[in-house]
C-alpha angles and dihedrals in degrees: 000000000000098000089050092051089056092047089049091049092055094042088058103035106025113011091174090068115082125200111239116216119194131196091229127062119265094183095126130047094249092047092047092048090051094045093050100035096238139122111276091242089058088067106096103217118199120213123196105215137174128206114180106318095336121099118193145167117239119191120198144158110291103249098036119111126221113257104220093198093053091044093050091047091052100040104024098241148048115281121240122203113230122237114257092252091054091048092053092045093052102037105021085228122115119230105274091038101053114135137152093252127093093003117177095220126041105252128169111254125212127185119205118230088239087084092062091076089077135063090210130024130189116225122178118262107217100292136065091250102041137084145153133224111230141155110254094236091050091051089051092049095046093051098039087238130162128227114245136169108223104126128086112269098213 
């Protein structure tokens, strides 16, 4: 149960953060922004990417697009999006609910600097209708992530 793994993660590591469940889907950035009443870029989307043999989670501001040149310069190769089945197998989270919390497999987590524009961001929480509100630096700290700059700035 993906949503439960995220709830368990926060119960253990940050009990002050509550998972928000909505009646409507928040599986896409526009739907999530509407459901949570925030700017679309405040939605912290999580991509499950592979470069070579390395699979990782990359979290970025909702409407930003990956910059392949920056990514290749940072990671030494072109990123490949994983198929939905692979994402579920590695994270336990369905596409639309992928987040860096309560992940089934240890994966490196990277947070794009685009998130630093906000005091609070809203990543998914393991289901297509769940999220949390969290400061970007706290998300980074809780997931042992690293700041990177691999998304387009404009």
